[in-house]
C-alpha positions in Angstrom: 230.7 197.9 86.2 227.7 196.7 88.0 226.5 193.5 88.3 224.4 192.5 85.0 227.3 194.2 82.6 228.6 191.4 80.8 226.2 188.6 81.2 224.7 188.9 78.0 227.5 187.6 75.8 228.4 185.2 73.5 231.5 182.9 74.9 232.7 179.7 72.8 234.6 177.1 74.7 236.3 175.4 71.9 237.1 171.7 73.4 233.8 170.8 75.1 231.1 173.1 74.6 230.5 176.3 72.7 228.2 178.2 74.4 226.3 181.3 73.6 225.6 184.3 75.3 223.9 187.1 73.5 224.6 190.6 74.0 222.5 193.1 74.6 224.9 195.9 73.8 225.4 197.7 70.6 228.8 198.3 69.3 229.6 201.2 71.5 229.4 198.6 74.3 231.8 196.0 73.0 234.6 197.3 74.4 233.7 196.8 78.0 232.3 193.7 76.9 235.3 192.5 76.1 237.3 193.8 79.3 234.5 191.5 80.8 235.2 188.7 78.7 239.0 188.8 79.0 239.0 188.8 82.7 236.3 186.0 82.7 238.2 183.8 80.4 242.0 184.1 81.4 243.3 180.8 83.1 244.0 183.6 86.4 247.6 182.7 88.0 246.7 183.5 91.8 250.6 183.9 92.3 250.7 186.5 89.6 247.7 188.8 90.6 249.3 188.5 94.7 252.8 190.1 92.7 250.6 192.6 90.8 248.6 193.9 94.6 252.0 194.5 95.8 252.5 196.8 93.1 249.6 198.4 93.6 250.1 199.0 97.5 253.1 200.8 96.1 251.3 202.7 94.1 249.0 203.6 96.5 251.3 204.9 98.9 252.8 206.9 96.5 250.4 208.9 94.1 250.0 212.2 96.2 250.7 214.8 93.4 248.4 213.4 90.8 245.7 216.2 91.5 248.0 218.7 89.2 247.4 216.2 86.4 243.8 216.5 87.2 243.7 220.2 87.3 245.7 220.6 84.2 243.9 217.9 81.9 240.9 219.7 79.8 239.5 217.2 78.0 235.7 216.2 77.9 236.3 213.1 79.6 238.4 214.4 82.5 235.8 217.6 82.4 232.8 215.4 82.6 234.3 212.6 85.3 235.2 215.8 87.6 231.4 216.7 87.6 230.7 212.9 88.9 233.2 212.8 91.5 234.8 214.5 94.6 238.4 215.7 93.3 239.9 213.7 96.2 238.7 210.1 94.9 239.0 210.9 91.3 242.8 211.6 91.9 243.1 208.1 93.3 241.1 206.5 90.4 243.2 208.6 87.6 246.4 207.9 89.1 245.5 203.9 89.6 244.0 203.7 85.4 247.2 206.0 84.1 249.4 202.8 85.7 247.3 200.3 84.3 247.1 201.7 81.2 250.8 201.6 80.7 251.7 198.5 82.8 252.3 195.4 81.7 250.5 193.4 84.0 249.7 189.9 82.6 245.7 190.5 84.6 245.5 194.0 83.4 241.5 193.4 82.6 240.9 192.2 85.8 242.4 194.9 87.8 240.5 197.3 85.3 237.1 195.2 86.0 237.5 195.6 89.9 238.1 199.3 89.8 234.9 199.6 87.7 233.1 198.1 90.1 234.0 200.8 92.7 233.2 203.8 91.0 229.5 204.5 91.3 230.2 203.8 95.2 232.9 206.6 95.2 230.9 209.2 92.8 228.4 211.9 92.8 225.6 209.6 91.7 223.1 208.0 94.4 224.7 204.0 94.0 221.4 202.5 95.4 219.3 203.7 92.1 220.1 202.4 88.6 218.9 205.9 87.1 221.0 209.2 87.5 220.3 210.6 91.1 222.1 212.9 92.8 223.7 211.6 95.9 222.2 211.7 99.6 223.9 208.9 100.8 227.4 209.0 102.7 230.6 208.0 101.0 232.1 205.1 102.4 234.9 205.9 105.4 237.4 203.7 103.3 239.8 205.6 101.0 239.1 204.4 97.4 242.6 202.8 97.1 241.6 200.9 100.6 238.6 199.6 99.1 239.9 198.2 95.7 242.9 196.5 97.7 240.8 194.8 100.1 238.3 193.7 97.1 241.5 193.0 95.0 242.6 190.4 98.3 239.2 188.8 98.3 239.4 187.8 94.7 243.1 186.7 95.5 242.0 184.3 98.3 238.8 182.9 96.5 240.8 182.0 92.9 243.4 180.3 95.4 241.2 178.7 97.4 239.0 177.1 93.8 242.3 176.1 92.3 243.3 173.9 95.0 240.1 172.7 94.8 239.8 172.4 91.0 242.6 171.4 88.6 243.3 173.1 85.5 241.2 171.3 82.7 244.0 172.8 79.9 240.9 173.7 77.6 240.7 176.9 75.9 237.8 179.4 76.1 237.6 181.9 73.4 235.7 185.2 73.8 233.8 187.0 70.5 231.8 190.0 70.7 228.6 189.9 68.5 225.8 192.0 68.1 223.5 189.0 67.9 220.7 191.3 66.0 222.5 191.7 63.1 223.0 188.7 60.9 226.0 189.6 58.8 227.9 190.1 62.1 226.7 187.0 63.6 227.8 185.4 60.5 231.6 186.8 60.1 232.1 185.8 64.0 230.2 182.3 63.8 231.0 180.9 60.3 230.5 177.4 61.1 226.8 176.4 61.2 225.5 173.7 63.9 228.4 174.3 66.2 226.7 175.3 69.1 226.3 172.6 71.9 223.8 174.9 74.1 223.0 178.9 75.3 222.7 180.5 78.3 221.4 184.1 78.5 219.6 186.7 80.0 218.2 189.2 77.6 217.4 192.6 77.9 214.5 193.4 79.8 212.0 195.7 77.7 211.9 199.2 78.5 212.7 198.4 82.3 216.5 198.9 83.3 218.8 202.0 82.5 221.8 200.1 81.0 223.8 203.4 80.0 222.8 205.5 83.6 224.0 202.5 85.3 226.9 201.9 83.4 227.6 205.5 82.2 230.8 206.5 84.7 232.7 202.9 84.0 232.3 203.4 80.1 234.0 207.1 80.4 236.3 206.3 82.5 237.5 203.4 81.0 237.7 205.6 77.5 234.9 203.2 75.8 232.3 206.0 75.4 232.6 210.0 75.1 230.4 212.0 77.1 228.9 213.1 74.0 228.0 210.0 73.1 226.5 208.8 76.1 222.5 209.5 74.9 222.9 208.1 71.0 224.3 205.1 72.8 220.9 204.8 75.5 218.7 205.2 72.3 220.2 202.3 70.3 220.1 199.3 72.8 217.4 196.5 72.3 215.1 197.1 75.4 215.3 201.1 75.7 213.0 203.4 76.6 214.5 206.2 74.3 214.1 207.4 70.6 216.7 208.5 68.5 215.2 211.8 67.3 212.1 211.5 64.5 212.2 207.0 65.2 209.1 207.3 67.3 206.7 208.2 64.3 208.7 205.7 62.4 208.1 202.6 64.9 204.1 203.8 65.7 203.7 203.4 61.8 204.9 200.3 61.8 203.3 199.3 64.7 200.1 200.4 63.3 200.5 198.1 60.0 202.9 195.1 61.9 205.3 196.0 59.2 207.8 193.6 60.5 205.2 190.3 60.4 205.4 189.9 64.3 203.3 187.0 65.2 199.4 187.9 66.1 199.5 187.4 69.6 202.4 190.1 70.1 201.0 192.6 67.6 198.1 192.5 68.8 199.1 192.6 72.4 200.7 196.0 71.5 197.8 197.3 69.8 196.1 196.7 73.0 198.2 198.7 74.9 198.0 201.7 72.5 193.9 201.4 72.9 194.2 202.3 76.3 196.4 205.2 76.3 195.0 208.1 78.2 194.6 211.9 77.8 196.5 212.5 81.2 199.3 209.8 80.4 202.8 211.4 79.6 204.9 211.2 76.7 206.7 207.7 78.1 203.7 206.1 78.9 202.2 206.9 75.4 205.7 205.5 74.1 205.0 202.1 75.6 203.4 200.1 73.1 205.9 201.0 70.0 208.5 200.4 72.1 207.5 197.4 72.9 207.1 196.1 69.6 210.4 197.5 68.8 211.5 195.3 71.5 209.9 192.2 70.0 211.3 193.0 66.7 214.7 193.3 67.7 214.7 190.1 70.0 212.8 188.5 67.0 216.2 189.1 64.8 218.4 187.6 67.6 216.3 184.7 67.9 216.2 184.1 63.7 220.2 185.3 63.4 221.5 182.5 66.1 219.5 179.7 65.3 221.3 178.1 62.1 224.4 177.8 64.4 222.6 175.8 67.0 223.2 172.3 66.5 219.9 170.0 66.3 217.9 170.1 69.5 220.6 172.3 71.1 219.0 174.1 74.2 218.9 177.6 74.5 218.2 178.8 78.1 216.8 182.5 79.1 216.1 184.4 82.4 213.2 186.6 81.5 211.6 189.1 83.4 207.8 190.2 83.6 207.4 193.9 83.2 204.3 196.2 84.0 202.9 199.1 82.9 199.8 201.9 83.6 198.3 203.1 80.6 194.8 204.8 80.9 194.5 204.3 84.7 194.5 200.6 83.9 198.0 198.3 85.5 199.0 196.0 82.8 201.2 193.4 83.5 203.4 192.2 81.0 203.8 188.4 80.3 207.5 189.1 78.6 208.4 185.3 79.1 205.7 183.8 77.3 205.6 186.4 74.4 209.4 186.0 73.9 208.7 182.6 74.2 205.9 182.8 71.2 208.1 184.3 69.2 210.9 182.1 69.3 208.5 179.8 68.3 207.7 181.6 65.4 211.8 181.9 64.5 211.9 177.9 64.1 212.7 177.1 68.1 210.9 174.6 69.9 209.8 174.7 73.2 211.2 172.5 75.8 210.0 173.9 79.0 209.4 177.5 81.1 209.7 177.5 84.8 209.1 180.4 87.3 211.8 181.5 89.3 212.0 183.2 92.6 213.3 187.1 92.3 213.9 190.0 94.4 214.1 193.5 94.7 217.8 194.6 94.1 217.9 198.5 94.4 216.7 200.4 97.2 214.8 203.5 94.8 214.2 201.1 92.2 212.2 198.8 94.5 208.6 200.1 92.5 209.8 199.5 89.0 212.2 196.2 89.4 211.2 193.0 88.3 209.0 191.2 90.6 208.6 187.7 88.6 211.1 185.9 86.2 211.2 182.6 84.5 213.2 180.1 82.9 212.6 179.5 79.3 214.4 176.8 78.0 213.9 176.8 73.8 215.6 173.9 71.0 216.5 174.1 67.8 214.1 171.6 66.0 
């Protein structure tokens, strides 16, 4: 999984803090989130991890006949992966997964996540690009298992060093997966109101990052998403730039009428963008105003749904990137942080502070579209 996966989640520390971390994934991504949270929440025993590493070394040395299994397996999952991985790499990657699936390793979830972090490096998808593009860069010189074991050894060393300096607190971490845009799901998972001391999140960007494009190989490899479900999953994310069949007309109408009751500043800004659409703008640009409106509706639901579970004056920190678009040959810099702040205030939060942050270009081919500015917003429950 890429760097951003799992950052927008909900975690509860039952002893000193209940930390709320909002999801940007729909239900189909909950399983991959769970793997990350379970890996993150474990009190990892680096001694066990070292022992498991030795078993994986043996596995790497004795996995030479695995290609026969690939050739004989005609499942949609394998067929899809064969299109995106050279067979010599896919053979090792699949061997590792089969062994992890049937293993009783204590830290199995961590081992899955480490492998997932390497998938794009060994795929036919260009690893320096967030979107789906045919690979033009060279493959790694190291075999897959060699890179995997290097990564695992590095993690083990860091865990050992950290645990020698930081004693075990004995506190329990509980991971919960919640679609915070749906009120009933939030209530069922967090039934105790006024219980959260603080929250921190990097919410989804509006139409800026192709989350499914970036994660689809991991989702399919981990059996968390069928190839046939990829497009649907992409269309249903908060911040998606895709529409499900027929939905664009519905959202255009909701924008025109402000059916969802967005604050005046947000609705008028979306309508301003719409008024600048030119005859030469393509279908993606023409969809921007209604997509931005849909994004604000989704984020408004999140702000409203989680508010009752925060204690009085409890802070929620959000790291939010600015967006830009061009309509009718005019460049618009979308001040998403301030627009989201306005939205949160309309849902019953109060402002504590907003601070501009330094940012960086994350991917070579995506430089012209990357987020050039980010802000830290801290809001509080009244």
